[in-house]
N, C-alpha and C positions, 0 to 999 in steps of 0.2 A: 504494500500500500504506500502511496506517496507520502503519508504523514510519518511513517515509521523512521525513515532515514533522518528526517529533521529532528525527531525526538532523540535518536541515538547521538546525533552531533551535539545537541545541547547537553546531554549527560556527560559525554566525553569532555566537553569544555568546562563544565562545572567541576568535574573531578580534577582536572588539571589546575584550575584556579585555586581550589581549596588546598591541594597538595603543595603548590608553590607558596601559598600564604603561610602554611604551617611550617615550612622549612626556612623561614626568613632568618631565624636565629642560629641556624646551623652554619658551621664554617664552610661547608661544601655547598652552600646554597647556590652560588653562581654557576658552578659546574653542573650540579644536579638539575637546577632549573633550566639551564640551556639545553641539556640533553632531552629532558622530558618535554619541554615546550616545542622543540623541533619535531620530536616524534608525534606529539599530539597535533601539531599543525598539519603534518602530512595526513594524519587520520581525518582531521577536520575537512581538508580539501577533498579527500577521497569520499567522505560521506556526502559532501555537497555535490560532488560530481555524480554520485549514485542517485541522489535526489533528482538532479536534472535529467539523468538518463531514464529514471523510472517514470518521469512525467510524460515521456514520449511525445514531444511536440510534433506537429505536422511539418514535414519537410518544406511545404509551400509557405509556411509562416516564417521559417528561418531563412529561406533562400529567396532573395529578391527575384522578381521576374526578369527575363533577359532584357526587356526594354524599359525597366523601371526608371533608370537614370539616363536613358539615351535621349539626346536632343540633337536635331539636325543643325549643324553649323551653317550659318549664312554669311560668309565673309564677303559677299558681293555688295550691292548697293544697300542692302538691309543688314549688313554685318553688325554683329554686336560690338559695342564700344566698351573697352575696359573702363570701369568707373571707380574712382577713389573719392568717396564722399563722406561728409559728416552726416550725422543723423538728421540734421535739419532739412536737408534737401534731397536725401537719397530716395530715389524712386525705383520700385521694382519694375523690371522689364521682362517681356516674354522671352527674350533671348537669354537671360541670365537666371531664370527661375530654377533651372535644373543644375546650375553650376555649383561647384563646391563652395561652401562659405569660407571666407577668409578668416573668420573668427575661430578661436581655439575651441577644441572639443570640450564640452562641459565635463567638469569633474564628476567622478562617481559619487552619487548621493550616499549618505551614511546608511549602512545596513544593506546596501545593494550588493548582491552576490555576483560572483564571476559568471554565473550561468547566463547573464544578459549577453546576447550575441553582439560582437563588435559591429560597428557601422559598416555597411557595404561600401566598397571603393568603386567610384564611378569608372566604368571602363574607358579606355582611351579611344580616340577617334581621330581620323584624318580626312581632309576634305580638299579636293582640287576642283577648280572651275575655270573654264575657258569660255569667254564670250567674244564673238567676232561679228561685227556688223559692217556691211558695205552698202553704200547707196549712191545713186546717181541723182544729183540735184540740178534742176533746170529752172531758171528764172526768166520769165518773159514779161514784156511790157516796156513802157517808156521810162520807167524809173526803177530799175532793178537794184540800185544801191540802197533803196529803202528797206530791202529785205534783210532779216537777221540770219538767213541761211548762207551757207558757203557753196557756191556753184561748183559743179564738177563731180569727180568720183572721190568719195570720202570713205576712209577706212578707220575703224576704231576696234581695237582689240584689248581685252582686259583679262589678266590672269590672276586668280585668287588662290591662296594656299592657307590652310588652317590646320593646326594639329593641337591636340590636347591629350597629354599622356600622363598617367600617374608615375611618380618617382618615389618608390617605397610605399609605405602604408599611409603617409599623411602629407605628402607633397604632390604638387601637380605643376606641370610646365605647359604653357600655352604659347603658340607662335602664330602670328597672323601677318600676311603680306598681300597687298593688292597693287599690281602694276598696270600701267596703261600705255598703249601706243595709239596715236591718232595723227592724221594729217589735216584734221578739221579744226581750225582755230576757234570755231564757235563751241566746240566741245571742250577743248583745253588749249591754252596758248603754248603749252609744252608738247613737243612731239613724243618724247619718252618721259614718263613721269612715274613717281611713286605716289600712290593715292593714300594708302593707309598701311601702317606697320606697327607691330608691337611684339615684345617678348615679356611674358608675365610668369612669375614663379609664386605659387601659393603654398603656404604652410599652415600648421595649426594655429599660429598666433601672429602671422605676418603675411604681407603681400608686397611684392616688388614688381613694378611695371616699367619697362623701358620702351619708349616710343609714344604712340598716340594714347591719350587718356583723357577722360572727362574728369577734371578736378572740381569737386563740388563741396567746398567748405561751408559757406553760408551765403545768404543772398546779398550781403553788402561787402563781403571781402573777396571771395574767389569762387567763380562759377563759370568755367571756361575750358575749352579743349586746348590742351597743350601737347607739345612734342618734347619729351624729356624723360626724366627719372622721377617716379612717384613711389614712395615707400609708406606702408601702413604697418604699424606694430602695436600689439597689445602688451603694455608693460605689466599690467595687473588685470585680473578678470574684468574689471569695469573701467580701466583707464587705457585709452588708446591715443596714439600719436601718429599723425600723418604729416609727411613732408614731401615737397615737390620742388624741382628745379628744372628749367628747360626754356623753351621758346614758344611764343605765340605768333604764328604766321598763318597766312591764308592757305598755303600749300607747302609740301616738303621742298619743292624746287626753289621757293623763295629763300631758303637757307643757304643754298650753294650755287645759285645761278644769278647772273647779272640781270639788272632790270630790263635790258634790251630784249630778253627772251619773252617778256610779257607785253610787248608793244605790238599792237596789231598793225600799226603803220610805221613811220619813221620814229626811232627812239627820241623821246622828248623828256629832258630832265624835269620840266614843269609838270608833266603828266606821266610819271614813271610806269604806270600800269600795275603797281603793287604797293602795299602799305609797308610801313616800317616793320622790321623784325624786332619783336619785343622780348627782352630777357625777363623771365618771370620766376618767382620763387615764393614759397609760402609754407606755413606750418599751422597745424591744428592740433590742439590738445583737448581731448573730450573725456569727461568724467560722467559715466552713467550713474543715475540715481534711481534705483528701483527699475521698474519695467517700463520702457518707453520714455523715460525722463532723462535729461542730461543738462549739463552746463559745459561750455567750451570756450576756449580762447583761440583767436585766429590772427595770423599775420600774413599779409599779402604784399608783394613787391612787384612792380612792373616798370621797366625802363625801355623806352624806344631807342634802338641803336641807330644813331644818326648816320653812321657810316654805311648802313644797309641800303640807303638811297643816295643817288648822285647829288652832288652840290648843284643848286639851281641859281643861287644869288651870291654876290660878293659885295664887300663894302669898299668904296674908293673915297679918297680924300684929296682935295685940291690944295693949292698953295695957300689959300686963305683959311684952311682948316675945316671947310664945309664937307660933310659926309654925304655920299649918295649910295643907295642900294641899287645895283645893276644886275641885269641878267648875266649869268655866267658866260654864255656864248658871246656876249658883246665885249667882255673884258673891260679893263679900266681905261683903255685908250691913252689919253695924255694925263690921266690922273694916277695916283699911287694907291695900290691895294693895301688895305689894312690886314695884316696877317692874323689868322685865326678867326676870321669872321665869315667864312663861307658857310652857307646854310642850305639844307634841303628845302624843298618847297612846302610840304605839309608841316603842320605844327607837331611838335614832339612832346611826350610826357615823361616824367620821372616821378613815380608815385609810390607811397607806402600807406598801408591801411592796417590798423589794429582794431579788432572788434571782439565782442563777447556776445554769445547767443545762448539761449536756453529754451527748453521745452518742458512744461510741467503739466501733468494730467492728474485729475482727481476723479476716479471712476464713480464713487458714491454720488457725487453731485453732477456727473456727466459734464464736467467742466474742464477746460484746458486753456492754457495760455502759452504763447510763444512770442519771443521778442529778441531784439538784437540792438546793441549800441556800438557805433563805430566812429573812429576818428582817423582822419587822413592828413598826410603831409605831401604836398605836391609842389614841384618847382614852378614858381610863378612870382608875380609881383605887380606893382602899379607902374605903368609906363612913365618915364621921366617927363618933366614939364618941357614943353616945346618940341616934342618928337613929332615927326611927320611921316606917316606911313604911306603917303602917296608921292609919286615921283612924276615930275614934268618931263615929257619926252617931245622932241621935235624931229620931224622928218625932213626929207630933202627939200620940200617946198616951203619949209619954215612953219608949218602948222604945228601947234603945241597940243599935246594930248595929256590928260592926267590919268595915270595908271597907278595900281598898287605897287608899293615898293617891292613886294614879293608877289609875283615873279619879276617885276621890273619892266623896262622898255622892250618893245618888239624888235625883231631883226630889221635893221635898216634905220632905226631911230636913234637919236642921240639924247642922253640925259642932260637936263638943265642943271648945272652945278648948284649944289646946296639944297636940292629937293630930294626928299625921301631918305631919311636917316634912321629908320627903324624898321626891321624886317618883320617883327611880330605885329599882331593886331594892336592898334592904338587904343581901342576900347574893348573891354571884355564882353562876351555875349550876355552876361548878367550884369545889370546896372548896379554900380557901386561895388562890384566884386573885383577880383584880381584876374589878370591875364595868365592862364596856366599854360605856359609854353617853355620847355626846357632849352630851346634854342637861344633865348634872349635873357633868361633869368637863372641865376644859380641859387637864389634864396628859396626857402620853403614857406608855403602858405598852408595853414592848418584850418580845419573846420570839422564839424561832426554831423552825423546822421543817425537816425534811429527808426525802429519799426516795432509795432506791438500788435499782436493778434490774440483774440480771445473768442471762445465759442462755448456755448452751454445749451443743453437740452433739458427742458422742463416739461415733462409729459408730452403733449402734442406740439409744443412750441420749441423751435430751434432758432437760436440767435447766434450771430457772428459779427464781430467788429474788427476792422483793420485800420490802423493808423500808421502813417509813415511821414517822415520829415527829412528833407535833404537840404542842408544849409547851402548858401550860395557858393562857398568855396570848397565844399566837400566834393571829392572826386575819387572814384574807384576804377582803376584801369582794367581790372580783371573781373569785374562784375557789372551787373545792370544797375544803372542809377541815372537820375536826372538832377541837375543842379537847380537849386532855388525852387523847391516844390514842397508843398504840404498837402497831404491827401488823407481824407477820412471817409470810411464807408461803414455803414451798418446795414445788415441784411437779416430778415426774419422770415420764417416759414411756419404756418400754423395749419394743422389739419382740422378743418371745420367738421367734416364727416369722413367716412371711409372713402368717399368718392370725390370729395372737393377739398382742395388745398388753396390757401391764399399765400402769396409770396410778395414781399415788399422790400424795397431797398432805398437808401438815400446816400448820395455821394457828394462831397464838397472838396474842391481843390483850389489852391491859390498860390501865387508866387509873391515876389517882393518881400521876402522874409527879413531882409535887413532894413526895410523901411527907407531905403535911400531914394526910391523913385516916388513921384508925386501921385501915382495911381497904382492899383492892384488889379490883376486879372483874376476874377473869381468865376469858377464853374460850378454849377449846382445841377445834379442829375437825380431827381426822384423817379421811382418806377414802382408799379404795382401790377400784379397779374393774378388771375384765377385759373386753376388747372382742374379740369373735370376728367375723370377717368373711371373705367369700369361702369359705364352708363347702362341703365336698364335695357335699352333697346339695342345696344351693341357693347358687349363687355370689353372688346379690344380697342374701341375708339377712344382717342384722346383729343380733347378740345382745350385750347389755351387762349384766353383773351386778356388783354392788358393795355396799359397806358404808361408812357414814359416821356420825360422831358429832358432837354439839354439847354441850359441857360448860361449865357456868358454876359458878364457885367464888368465894368471898369470903374469902381468907386474911387473917389479922389478928385483930382483936377487934371485929367488927361488933356493933351492937346487935340486939335482937330483930326490929326491922322491916327491918334491912339484910342480915341473914344469908341467903345463898342457896347451895344446893348442888343443882344439877339436872343431869341427863344425859339426852340424847335419843339413842337408838340406832336407826339407820335402815338396814336392808337394803333393797335395791331391785333391780329388774329391768326392762329395756327390750328389746323385741323389735320389729324392723322387717322385714316380709315383703313385698317387692315381688311383684306377680303381674300379669303382662301390663301393662295400662295403669293399674293401681291399686296403692295402697300401704296395707297394714294395719299398724297399730301397737298394741302392748299394753304397758301400764305397770302395775307393781305396786310399792307402797311400804308398809312397816310402820314406824310410829313408836312406839317404846316410851319414854315419858317417865317418868323416875324423879325424884321429889322427896324427897331425903333429909331435909329439914327438916320437911316436912309430908307424910308418906307417903300420906294419904288423897287428896291432890291428884294422885297419879300416874295416868297414863292410857295407853291403848293405842289407836292409830289405824291402820286399814287403808284404803288408797286404791287403787282399781282404775280403770283407764281403757282404753278400746278405741276406736280411731279408724279411719276409712276415708276415703280420698280417691282420686279417679280422674279421668281425662280420656279421653273416647272421641270418635272422629271417624268419621262416615259420610257420604261424598259431600258434603263441605263443611258438614255439620252438626257442631256442636261441643256436647258434653254433658259437664258437669263436676259430678258429685255429691260430696257429703261428708256424713259422719256421725260423731258422737263421743258416747260415754256415759262419764260419770265418776261414781264413787261413793266417798264418804268416810264411814267409820263410826267414831265415837269411843266408846270404852268407858271410862266414868268411874265413880267410886264416889259414890253418892248416899246420904245418911243415911236410916236407917229412919224416924226422926222428921223429917218434912219441914219442921217449923217451925224446926229448927236448921240452922245453916250447917255445911258440911263441916269447918270449922276450929274448931268449938266444942270447948272443953276437956272438956265433959261426955260426949263421944262416945268410945268405945273402938274403935280400928281393929284388925282388920276386923270385929269383932263387930257393931257398930251400923251397918254399911254393906251395900248390895247393889249389883249391877251395873246401871248405867243406860246407855242408848245414845242418842247424838245422831247423826243421819244427814243428810248433804248430798248432793244429786244434781244433776248437770248433764247436760242432754240437748240436743244440737244436731244439726240436719239441714238440708240445703239443696241447691240445684241451680242451675246456670246453663246455659241453652240459647241458643246463638248460631246463628241460622238462616243459610242462605246469603246472604240479602239482607234488609235493612231492619229485622228484628225481633230483639230480645234479651229473654229472659224469665228472671226471677230469682224464687226462692222460698226461704223459710227458716222454720224453727221452732226456738225456744229455750225452754227451761224450766229454771228454777232453783228447787229446793224444798228445804226443810230441816225436820227433826224435832228439836226441842229440848225436853227434859224440864225442867219447872219445878217448884219447890217450892210454888207457890201452890196452895191447896186450896179446893175448893168446900165440903166438909164437914169440919170439924175432927175429927170422930169417925173419919175414915178416914185413918189415918196413911200408907197406901201409895198414896194417890190423887195421881197426878201428871198434869199436862196439858201438851199440846203448845203451845209458844210459838214454833213455827217459822213458815214462810211457804211460799207457792207462787206462782210468777210465770211463767206460760206467755205466750209472745209469738209472733205470726205476722207475717210481712212478705211482700208480693208486689209485684213491680214489672215493668212492661213498658216497654221502650225502643224508640222508633221512630227509625231513622237516616234523616234527610231526604236524599233523593238517594243513599241507601246510603253516606253519608259519616259517618265516625266523629267528625268535627269539628262536626257539626250534629245534635243529638239532642233528642228530646222524651221525657220519662219520666213515667209515672203510677204512683203507689205507694199502698199501703194498709198500715197498721200497726195491730195490735190487741194490747194488753198488759193482762193481768189480774193484779192484785195482791191475793192472798187471804191473810188472816191469821186463823187460827182463834181463836175467842173462848174465853178461859179458862173463863168461866161460860156454859154453853150456854143458860141461862135468860134471858140478856140479849141485846138485838139487836146485830148486827155493826156496830160503829162505826169499824172500822179499814180494811176492804177498800175498794178503788176500782178503776176500769177506765179505760183510756186508749184512745182511737180517733183516729187521724190519717189523713186522706185528703188527698192533694195531688199536685202535679206539679212538674216542673222542666224548664227548657230550657237547653241549652248551645250557644253559638255560638262557634266558633273561626275566626279568619282569620289566615292566614300569608302572608307575602310572600317 
């Protein structure tokens, strides 16, 4: 019987304990106790093993199924990205849900016996994928340069490799690499490029990632894809440290290629075609408090490497000591260059952020709070008095033009000495704040930001509030943020009945946090809606009706060009009607925009949309059709005298205006047919067209003659896919795409010089191999 071995084990242990206790005063206690304890320990484990064997567990319960931990690797366009994140922003993803956890294995609980089976090791996997696409692109019409496509024969090939293998019992090594070749600059400006790559080693209490990684510390400190080394280590069961160092760039090639590789035309230092390469580093120390609660400290550093972009300007001084900022290609001519003052064209940042974030949940109250406070130091300052960021340029005819000192005069122009002596912006984008540009300032400007979120559920009521504040000089190079913004949102949802819910929210945002400007932009956005579901006449139907507003006001004493007072009132309705294997949707929205400052700019817009989507199956045939039609109609006030603008002071509203309508339409339809074997067929049609009334006139004697300046863009696409050996991992696809771009000519007596047509015929092959 299963209970008897357990009883024998307890008797043996009690006997050993009493025997050793009684021998404490003996001189031979150490030797005797050691011998007896070792012997009884062997008996104890033998009895325990007998107990486990006598229980006879089912082999299916102890042995995991063959596919229990298998997950298909997708290192192509939807490849999983290694993530090193703090608890604040970590999001589970479908690609990683079966991956081994980087956290250490939990310690064995007190009293747990060795009969607990060890955790199963995820088996290794290897994945290869080759994608090759070739197409012939033809552009017809009088204006082919308006097309975004690349004419001719275009080739694109991508090779992906992924492996994940266990190393011992508790370690795992992952390697991912994705490379691309293309001669189509619209796909990639580089002919041969590395798209994605990383090597990751995981252990019981650490994770090291070299290459691409999503570093996600917190919302205000670090939340960005980097290319470098990222290490996560658990120092204690509840104390974790994360560190990263590397570069933030738009692509791997930006690290080792010159800017000329990314120029579609002639290389231009003023428009280099790539951003700065930014050196980044950061650390996060996180202490877990209970389950799901934590407090953490974060440090983030980001510095744009000015040498990663070519110099675009230089500083020159004349005999009188006047400084001019000139374009690099022009040189200083008869002036003298100031050493060490060559600057790239875009502004550069040098930024450090220190923050602390926390998350606290109290389950009995259904209450949670999450917040963060951050302080930043950024290179910047106030431009010195008398600086001039514009330069006067004169051409061969003696005409003088005023241009920005950065990038300076154009080719063939000569700078007027003494003009343009400051390469950075003379005024910051935020009034009363500092200019944050490491090219012209070596000092540091500091400021703070904070956010606070809270949520609570009280029976049928759910409340959530969010507050964030970004001071004018706060800047975080490695995270999302906006300078000079205060935002507050409160949202509530209450279940009136089992079938009816009411949702309401209110949001307020404003700037001018330093009070240096004489007016403030204030945005208010109330919203309310009723949601009806599980209706008596149709259990699956969902009806949603609501109303929202967007109000903009400028309290204070704004000037004529700054004053704004607008309100947009939006009632809306959404209806979802499931019907067998199909879903029908209907949307309606009316936008009534009121402009209190300039009433003639007030408009009314109606938007209708109806959609259909379904999935049908007949004897292993799969058919998925879809269709959607959307119409948006704008009613605006157009002046009777088309030669005048709607804001002209000579017009009287509404006497000198009449109703004019602009219309946009979207038509989409498509289908997918999956046959029982080998063949998949796709087809789609899309059309975007618009009617826009213009004040341009053919005959000045006809004041009411307006012409359409809209467009019409119908597009067809068809594709047939053949599955080699009826295997989804090996496919060949042939496709045809035709797009017409029609633009009506304002003057019908002139030839059409704006319309063009695009035709693409091609095919692709996909080969996947898995181990």
